[in-house]
Backbone as JSON Lines, residues from 0, in Angstrom:
{"i":0,"aa":"M","n":[49.79,3.8,-10.64],"ca":[49.53,4.09,-9.56],"c":[47.98,4.46,-9.58]}
{"i":1,"aa":"T","n":[48.3,5.28,-10.28],"ca":[46.57,5.43,-11.28],"c":[45.8,4.47,-11.59]}
{"i":2,"aa":"H","n":[46.53,3.86,-12.09],"ca":[46.04,2.32,-12.61],"c":[45.02,1.47,-11.55]}
{"i":3,"aa":"S","n":[45.63,1.72,-10.7],"ca":[44.91,0.29,-9.91],"c":[44.2,1.63,-8.61]}
{"i":4,"aa":"A","n":[44.1,2.44,-8.59],"ca":[43.33,3.1,-8.01],"c":[42.27,3.13,-9.45]}
{"i":5,"aa":"R","n":[42.18,3.12,-10.19],"ca":[40.64,3.07,-11.34],"c":[40.35,1.4,-11.18]}
{"i":6,"aa":"R","n":[40.87,0.69,-10.9],"ca":[40.41,-0.58,-10.66],"c":[39.94,-0.57,-9.82]}
{"i":7,"aa":"I","n":[40.55,-0.52,-8.76],"ca":[39.49,-0.36,-7.43],"c":[38.05,0.02,-7.65]}
{"i":8,"aa":"G","n":[38.39,0.81,-8.07],"ca":[37.01,1.9,-7.86],"c":[36.31,1.2,-9.13]}
{"i":9,"aa":"R","n":[36.77,0.8,-10.04],"ca":[35.59,-0.13,-10.97],"c":[35.5,-1.99,-10.28]}
{"i":10,"aa":"T","n":[35.89,-1.85,-9.65],"ca":[34.98,-3.07,-8.22],"c":[34.21,-2.47,-7.11]}
{"i":11,"aa":"L","n":[34.73,-1.66,-6.41],"ca":[33.67,-0.76,-5.66],"c":[32.39,-0.85,-6.51]}
{"i":12,"aa":"A","n":[32.68,-0.17,-7.83],"ca":[31.51,0.16,-8.38],"c":[30.7,-1.16,-8.76]}
{"i":13,"aa":"L","n":[31.24,-1.91,-8.76],"ca":[30.31,-3.3,-9.6],"c":[30.19,-4.56,-7.74]}
{"i":14,"aa":"V","n":[30.65,-4.18,-7.76],"ca":[30.44,-5.1,-6.3],"c":[29.83,-4.04,-5.01]}
{"i":15,"aa":"L","n":[30.12,-2.78,-4.58],"ca":[28.93,-2.01,-3.58],"c":[27.33,-2.05,-4.08]}
{"i":16,"aa":"P","n":[27.06,-1.52,-5.23],"ca":[25.76,-1.75,-5.34],"c":[25.29,-3.37,-4.72]}
{"i":17,"aa":"V","n":[25.56,-4.62,-5.29],"ca":[25.7,-5.9,-4.83],"c":[24.95,-6.37,-3.38]}
{"i":18,"aa":"V","n":[26.5,-5.38,-2.73],"ca":[26.29,-5.91,-1.31],"c":[25.24,-4.92,-0.43]}
{"i":19,"aa":"L","n":[24.88,-3.77,-1.03],"ca":[24.01,-2.45,-0.44],"c":[22.25,-3.05,-0.52]}
{"i":20,"aa":"V","n":[21.92,-3.85,-2.26],"ca":[20.73,-4.49,-2.24],"c":[20.6,-5.9,-0.92]}
{"i":21,"aa":"L","n":[21.97,-6.97,-1.4],"ca":[21.45,-7.17,-0.17],"c":[21.87,-7.23,1.14]}
{"i":22,"aa":"S","n":[22.32,-6.42,1.21],"ca":[22.02,-6.04,2.76],"c":[21.06,-5.94,3.05]}
{"i":23,"aa":"G","n":[20.87,-4.84,2.36],"ca":[18.76,-4.25,2.38],"c":[17.87,-5.35,2.42]}
{"i":24,"aa":"T","n":[17.64,-6.19,1.43],"ca":[17.25,-7.22,1.58],"c":[17.36,-8.25,3.49]}
{"i":25,"aa":"L","n":[18.44,-8.21,3.34],"ca":[18.27,-9.14,4.79],"c":[17.41,-8.42,5.78]}
{"i":26,"aa":"A","n":[18.06,-7.02,5.83],"ca":[17.43,-6.48,6.91],"c":[15.86,-6.49,6.82]}
{"i":27,"aa":"V","n":[15.39,-6.56,5.89],"ca":[13.89,-6.3,6.03],"c":[13.21,-8.13,5.52]}
{"i":28,"aa":"T","n":[14.19,-8.84,5.61],"ca":[13.27,-10.44,5.96],"c":[14.01,-11.02,6.83]}
{"i":29,"aa":"S","n":[13.03,-12.2,7.11],"ca":[13.42,-13.29,8.17],"c":[14.13,-14.54,7.22]}
{"i":30,"aa":"V","n":[15.59,-14.35,8.28],"ca":[16.29,-16.23,7.56],"c":[15.32,-16.87,8.15]}
{"i":31,"aa":"P","n":[15.75,-18.18,7.45],"ca":[15.6,-19.63,8.44],"c":[15.98,-19.69,9.51]}
{"i":32,"aa":"W","n":[17.3,-18.94,9.76],"ca":[18.15,-19.5,10.48],"c":[17.53,-18.76,12.2]}
{"i":33,"aa":"A","n":[17.1,-17.73,11.37],"ca":[17.14,-16.62,12.85],"c":[15.76,-17.15,13.97]}
{"i":34,"aa":"G","n":[16.92,-16.88,15.18],"ca":[16.08,-17.34,16.41],"c":[14.43,-16.38,16.44]}
{"i":35,"aa":"T","n":[13.5,-17.28,17.1],"ca":[11.84,-16.37,17.15],"c":[11.85,-15.03,17.69]}
{"i":36,"aa":"A","n":[13.46,-14.27,18.54],"ca":[13.02,-13.54,19.09],"c":[13.44,-12.64,17.81]}
{"i":37,"aa":"T","n":[14.69,-12.39,17.72],"ca":[15.25,-11.36,16.26],"c":[13.49,-11.86,15.25]}
{"i":38,"aa":"Q","n":[12.99,-12.54,14.9],"ca":[12.07,-12.32,13.97],"c":[10.97,-10.9,14.78]}
{"i":39,"aa":"S","n":[10.4,-11.4,15.82],"ca":[9.59,-11.54,16.8],"c":[10.09,-9.05,16.17]}
{"i":40,"aa":"Q","n":[11.45,-9.48,17.22],"ca":[11.65,-8.01,16.83],"c":[11.75,-7.24,16.08]}
{"i":41,"aa":"M","n":[11.94,-8.38,14.64],"ca":[12.24,-7.18,13.94],"c":[11.11,-7.22,13.1]}
{"i":42,"aa":"L","n":[9.62,-7.99,13.38],"ca":[8.53,-7.69,12.85],"c":[7.62,-6.01,13.39]}
{"i":43,"aa":"T","n":[8.37,-6.13,14.79],"ca":[7.94,-5.04,15.48],"c":[8.6,-4.11,14.75]}
{"i":44,"aa":"A","n":[9.64,-3.69,14.63],"ca":[10.41,-2.44,14.71],"c":[9.96,-1.91,13.16]}
{"i":45,"aa":"S","n":[9.46,-3.19,12.14],"ca":[8.93,-3.02,11.07],"c":[7.45,-2.54,11.08]}
{"i":46,"aa":"S","n":[6.32,-2.76,11.76],"ca":[5.49,-2.16,12.23],"c":[5.02,-0.82,12.54]}
{"i":47,"aa":"Q","n":[6.15,-0.53,13.05],"ca":[5.82,1.14,13.69],"c":[5.48,2.19,12.92]}
{"i":48,"aa":"D","n":[6.08,2.0,11.58],"ca":[5.82,3.33,11.13],"c":[4.84,2.71,9.66]}
{"i":49,"aa":"V","n":[4.24,1.99,10.02],"ca":[2.98,1.24,9.01],"c":[2.02,2.26,9.86]}
{"i":50,"aa":"S","n":[0.87,2.99,9.04],"ca":[-0.64,2.99,8.98],"c":[-1.29,1.94,9.16]}
{"i":51,"aa":"V","n":[-2.02,2.12,9.79],"ca":[-3.51,1.53,9.71],"c":[-4.13,1.34,8.41]}
{"i":52,"aa":"R","n":[-4.49,-0.37,7.97],"ca":[-4.54,-0.72,6.51],"c":[-6.08,-0.06,6.53]}
{"i":53,"aa":"A","n":[-6.84,-0.18,5.62],"ca":[-8.69,0.67,5.97],"c":[-9.13,-1.02,5.75]}
{"i":54,"aa":"K","n":[-10.34,-0.86,6.02],"ca":[-11.01,-1.99,5.93],"c":[-11.73,-2.05,4.5]}
{"i":55,"aa":"S","n":[-11.27,-3.24,3.53],"ca":[-11.93,-3.21,3.18],"c":[-13.62,-2.89,2.73]}
{"i":56,"aa":"R","n":[-13.86,-2.64,1.82],"ca":[-15.27,-2.88,1.68],"c":[-15.97,-3.36,1.06]}
{"i":57,"aa":"A","n":[-17.21,-3.5,1.71],"ca":[-19.02,-4.81,0.87],"c":[-18.76,-4.21,-0.5]}
{"i":58,"aa":"P","n":[-18.72,-5.25,-1.35],"ca":[-19.08,-4.85,-2.77],"c":[-20.75,-4.36,-3.3]}
{"i":59,"aa":"Q","n":[-21.59,-4.26,-2.72],"ca":[-22.39,-3.63,-2.6],"c":[-22.5,-2.37,-1.95]}
{"i":60,"aa":"D","n":[-21.17,-1.49,-0.78],"ca":[-21.11,-0.57,-0.79],"c":[-20.38,0.32,-1.61]}
{"i":61,"aa":"V","n":[-19.32,-0.25,-2.03],"ca":[-18.81,-0.35,-3.55],"c":[-19.81,0.71,-4.54]}
{"i":62,"aa":"L","n":[-20.69,-0.92,-5.11],"ca":[-21.36,-0.65,-5.78],"c":[-22.52,0.52,-5.82]}
{"i":63,"aa":"R","n":[-22.91,0.77,-4.49],"ca":[-23.53,1.53,-4.24],"c":[-23.33,3.57,-4.64]}
{"i":64,"aa":"D","n":[-21.37,3.47,-3.45],"ca":[-21.44,4.71,-3.97],"c":[-21.28,5.37,-5.32]}
{"i":65,"aa":"R","n":[-20.78,4.23,-5.99],"ca":[-20.1,4.25,-7.69],"c":[-21.43,4.63,-8.33]}
{"i":66,"aa":"L","n":[-22.77,3.92,-8.18],"ca":[-24.58,4.08,-8.58],"c":[-24.76,6.09,-8.14]}
{"i":67,"aa":"L","n":[-24.4,6.19,-7.24],"ca":[-24.79,7.66,-6.36],"c":[-23.9,8.52,-6.89]}
{"i":68,"aa":"T","n":[-22.55,8.27,-7.26],"ca":[-21.87,9.01,-8.52],"c":[-22.25,9.21,-10.28]}
{"i":69,"aa":"E","n":[-23.28,8.45,-10.35],"ca":[-23.42,7.95,-11.52],"c":[-24.49,9.13,-11.64]}
{"i":70,"aa":"L","n":[-25.75,8.83,-10.55],"ca":[-26.54,9.54,-10.55],"c":[-26.52,11.22,-9.97]}
{"i":71,"aa":"Q","n":[-25.3,11.46,-9.86],"ca":[-25.17,12.94,-10.16],"c":[-24.44,13.5,-11.24]}
{"i":72,"aa":"A","n":[-23.77,12.5,-12.0],"ca":[-23.47,12.6,-13.72],"c":[-24.07,12.88,-14.22]}
{"i":73,"aa":"K","n":[-24.87,11.61,-14.38],"ca":[-25.64,11.41,-15.76],"c":[-27.7,12.03,-15.31]}
{"i":74,"aa":"D","n":[-28.2,10.68,-14.48],"ca":[-29.62,11.2,-14.19],"c":[-29.6,9.61,-13.11]}
{"i":75,"aa":"P","n":[-30.58,9.86,-12.23],"ca":[-31.22,8.27,-12.03],"c":[-31.64,7.53,-12.9]}
{"i":76,"aa":"G","n":[-31.91,7.48,-13.65],"ca":[-32.02,6.09,-15.0],"c":[-30.95,5.65,-15.34]}
{"i":77,"aa":"T","n":[-30.3,5.99,-15.03],"ca":[-28.9,5.52,-16.37],"c":[-28.54,4.88,-14.33]}
{"i":78,"aa":"A","n":[-28.56,5.76,-13.25],"ca":[-28.01,4.27,-12.09],"c":[-28.68,3.54,-11.95]}
{"i":79,"aa":"L","n":[-30.35,3.54,-12.35],"ca":[-31.1,2.62,-11.65],"c":[-31.02,1.45,-12.59]}
{"i":80,"aa":"T","n":[-30.72,1.83,-14.54],"ca":[-30.48,0.95,-15.17],"c":[-29.58,-0.19,-15.15]}
{"i":81,"aa":"R","n":[-27.85,0.22,-14.32],"ca":[-26.91,0.09,-14.21],"c":[-27.14,-0.46,-12.6]}
{"i":82,"aa":"L","n":[-27.71,-0.64,-11.38],"ca":[-28.38,-1.24,-10.85],"c":[-28.53,-2.78,-11.3]}
{"i":83,"aa":"Q","n":[-30.05,-2.33,-12.03],"ca":[-30.47,-3.97,-12.28],"c":[-29.38,-4.9,-13.2]}
{"i":84,"aa":"R","n":[-28.7,-4.38,-14.23],"ca":[-27.85,-4.88,-14.7],"c":[-26.52,-5.74,-13.79]}
{"i":85,"aa":"E","n":[-25.44,-5.07,-12.93],"ca":[-24.96,-5.55,-11.63],"c":[-25.99,-6.43,-10.99]}
{"i":86,"aa":"V","n":[-26.95,-6.39,-10.58],"ca":[-27.71,-7.21,-9.94],"c":[-28.22,-8.75,-10.18]}
{"i":87,"aa":"E","n":[-28.28,-8.55,-11.75],"ca":[-28.06,-9.62,-13.57],"c":[-26.8,-10.74,-13.79]}
{"i":88,"aa":"A","n":[-25.65,-9.69,-13.2],"ca":[-24.42,-9.83,-13.68],"c":[-24.07,-10.93,-11.92]}
{"i":89,"aa":"R","n":[-24.31,-9.9,-11.04],"ca":[-23.8,-10.69,-9.84],"c":[-25.08,-11.25,-8.56]}
{"i":90,"aa":"P","n":[-25.64,-12.39,-8.89],"ca":[-27.05,-12.38,-7.93],"c":[-26.4,-12.06,-6.07]}
{"i":91,"aa":"S","n":[-25.41,-12.1,-6.25],"ca":[-25.4,-11.69,-4.7],"c":[-25.34,-10.4,-4.06]}
{"i":92,"aa":"L","n":[-25.67,-9.83,-5.18],"ca":[-25.63,-8.34,-4.64],"c":[-27.19,-8.11,-5.02]}
{"i":93,"aa":"A","n":[-28.56,-9.14,-5.09],"ca":[-29.78,-8.92,-5.24],"c":[-30.32,-8.53,-3.86]}
{"i":94,"aa":"K","n":[-29.71,-9.2,-2.86],"ca":[-30.42,-8.6,-1.17],"c":[-30.33,-7.71,-1.19]}
{"i":95,"aa":"H","n":[-29.34,-6.67,-1.24],"ca":[-28.83,-5.22,-1.65],"c":[-29.57,-4.49,-2.58]}
{"i":96,"aa":"C","n":[-30.16,-4.82,-3.32],"ca":[-30.97,-4.42,-4.71],"c":[-32.0,-3.01,-3.66]}
{"i":97,"aa":"M","n":[-32.69,-3.86,-2.92],"ca":[-33.4,-2.87,-2.25],"c":[-33.3,-1.42,-1.93]}
{"i":98,"aa":"S","n":[-31.74,-1.9,-0.42],"ca":[-31.32,-0.54,0.17],"c":[-30.46,0.24,-1.01]}
{"i":99,"aa":"I","n":[-30.04,-0.2,-2.17],"ca":[-28.8,0.62,-3.15],"c":[-30.71,1.84,-3.73]}
{"i":100,"aa":"A","n":[-31.55,0.7,-4.13],"ca":[-32.62,0.84,-4.87],"c":[-33.03,3.06,-4.19]}
{"i":101,"aa":"R","n":[-33.66,2.35,-2.93],"ca":[-34.09,3.6,-1.75],"c":[-32.57,5.14,-1.21]}
{"i":102,"aa":"A","n":[-31.27,4.48,-1.36],"ca":[-30.36,5.23,-1.55],"c":[-30.31,6.6,-2.79]}
{"i":103,"aa":"L","n":[-30.62,5.5,-3.79],"ca":[-30.68,6.33,-4.89],"c":[-31.81,6.76,-4.97]}
{"i":104,"aa":"G","n":[-33.48,6.33,-4.94],"ca":[-34.38,7.53,-4.73],"c":[-33.92,8.78,-3.64]}
{"i":105,"aa":"R","n":[-34.01,8.23,-2.19],"ca":[-32.97,9.75,-1.74],"c":[-32.5,10.63,-2.46]}
{"i":106,"aa":"A","n":[-31.29,10.15,-2.9],"ca":[-30.64,10.83,-3.85],"c":[-31.04,11.88,-4.71]}
{"i":107,"aa":"A","n":[-31.93,11.36,-5.28],"ca":[-32.79,11.88,-6.94],"c":[-33.61,13.0,-6.05]}
{"i":108,"aa":"V","n":[-34.23,13.33,-5.3],"ca":[-35.56,13.91,-4.61],"c":[-34.27,14.79,-3.87]}
{"i":109,"aa":"D","n":[-32.9,14.91,-3.4],"ca":[-31.74,15.94,-3.17],"c":[-31.43,16.33,-4.44]}
{"i":110,"aa":"R","n":[-31.58,16.35,-5.2],"ca":[-30.76,16.43,-6.75],"c":[-32.15,17.1,-7.63]}
{"i":111,"aa":"Y","n":[-33.33,16.18,-7.41],"ca":[-34.03,16.75,-8.85],"c":[-35.39,16.99,-8.24]}
{"i":112,"aa":"G","n":[-35.54,16.96,-6.77],"ca":[-36.9,17.31,-6.24],"c":[-38.17,16.04,-6.48]}
{"i":113,"aa":"P","n":[-38.48,16.04,-5.51],"ca":[-39.33,14.91,-5.31],"c":[-40.25,14.79,-6.68]}
{"i":114,"aa":"T","n":[-41.4,15.18,-7.35],"ca":[-41.82,15.5,-8.86],"c":[-41.28,14.62,-10.07]}
{"i":115,"aa":"R","n":[-39.7,15.35,-10.36],"ca":[-38.81,15.27,-11.05],"c":[-38.12,13.58,-10.65]}
{"i":116,"aa":"A","n":[-38.04,13.07,-9.46],"ca":[-37.1,12.12,-9.12],"c":[-37.68,11.17,-9.43]}
{"i":117,"aa":"Q","n":[-39.44,11.02,-9.1],"ca":[-40.48,10.1,-9.34],"c":[-40.53,9.68,-10.9]}
{"i":118,"aa":"S","n":[-40.04,10.62,-12.0],"ca":[-40.59,10.33,-13.21],"c":[-38.96,8.86,-13.87]}
{"i":119,"aa":"F","n":[-38.33,9.06,-12.93],"ca":[-36.96,8.26,-13.32],"c":[-37.34,7.04,-12.58]}
{"i":120,"aa":"S","n":[-38.39,6.78,-11.38],"ca":[-38.59,5.6,-11.01],"c":[-39.1,4.14,-11.57]}
{"i":121,"aa":"R","n":[-38.28,3.46,-11.93],"ca":[-38.1,2.12,-12.61],"c":[-38.85,0.82,-12.08]}
{"i":122,"aa":"P","n":[-38.71,-0.2,-12.82],"ca":[-39.22,-1.56,-11.34],"c":[-38.6,-2.2,-11.33]}
{"i":123,"aa":"V","n":[-37.07,-1.66,-11.16],"ca":[-36.01,-2.14,-10.25],"c":[-36.35,-2.4,-8.85]}
{"i":124,"aa":"C","n":[-35.85,-3.46,-8.48],"ca":[-35.79,-3.96,-7.52],"c":[-36.93,-3.71,-6.56]}
{"i":125,"aa":"D","n":[-38.19,-4.36,-6.75],"ca":[-39.52,-3.85,-6.48],"c":[-39.69,-2.45,-6.77]}
{"i":126,"aa":"T","n":[-40.65,-1.33,-5.35],"ca":[-40.35,-0.19,-5.84],"c":[-39.78,0.03,-5.08]}
{"i":127,"aa":"S","n":[-38.52,-0.19,-4.75],"ca":[-37.8,0.72,-4.01],"c":[-37.19,1.85,-3.8]}
{"i":128,"aa":"F","n":[-36.69,2.36,-5.43],"ca":[-36.53,3.98,-5.56],"c":[-37.51,4.26,-5.32]}
{"i":129,"aa":"A","n":[-38.78,4.52,-5.65],"ca":[-40.1,5.4,-5.52],"c":[-40.32,5.23,-3.95]}
{"i":130,"aa":"Y","n":[-39.76,3.99,-3.17],"ca":[-40.36,4.49,-1.67],"c":[-38.96,5.26,-0.96]}
{"i":131,"aa":"G","n":[-37.96,5.18,-2.07],"ca":[-36.98,6.1,-1.21],"c":[-37.03,7.55,-1.49]}
{"i":132,"aa":"V","n":[-38.17,7.73,-2.86],"ca":[-38.6,8.91,-2.99],"c":[-39.16,9.85,-1.86]}
{"i":133,"aa":"V","n":[-40.08,8.66,-1.81],"ca":[-41.45,9.01,-1.13],"c":[-40.5,9.94,0.52]}
{"i":134,"aa":"Q","n":[-39.72,8.9,0.81],"ca":[-39.26,8.76,1.93],"c":[-38.62,10.5,2.11]}
{"i":135,"aa":"Q","n":[-37.58,9.94,1.79],"ca":[-37.08,11.51,1.0],"c":[-37.99,12.83,1.25]}
{"i":136,"aa":"A","n":[-38.78,12.54,0.24],"ca":[-39.44,13.48,0.02],"c":[-40.21,14.19,1.59]}
{"i":137,"aa":"Q","n":[-41.11,13.06,2.18],"ca":[-41.96,13.61,3.47],"c":[-40.69,14.2,4.95]}
{"i":138,"aa":"G","n":[-39.24,13.43,4.45],"ca":[-38.34,14.29,5.2],"c":[-37.61,15.57,5.47]}
{"i":139,"aa":"S","n":[-38.2,15.65,3.64],"ca":[-37.3,17.19,3.85],"c":[-38.14,18.35,3.47]}
């Protein structure tokens, strides 16, 4: 009796994981022979507990945030140099260069004050950084 019980145990130990994996896989995937009602019910049931996906961010927004972080960690000059290199590497960002440089200028005033922030000014994206510095200095 012990021998047959051991044999049944071994068989279950091998077969049970396979059965569980297959049944789990079939529970979450659609099969081609399933009717449309079953498929829509399955999709509805599986989507109820899923949180709403965050909207993907535009490349210029990602770059601006990264440069603002770099400005805080290092200095505005480093962030402006990186901005210039990013625009040269990805020309599609050129149309956003001025707004990013202005944001850097405003952040530089908040961090360093208007006089010191202006000392970091460079001819990146025309004079947008300087304009952001002046704009922020007048507003503060």
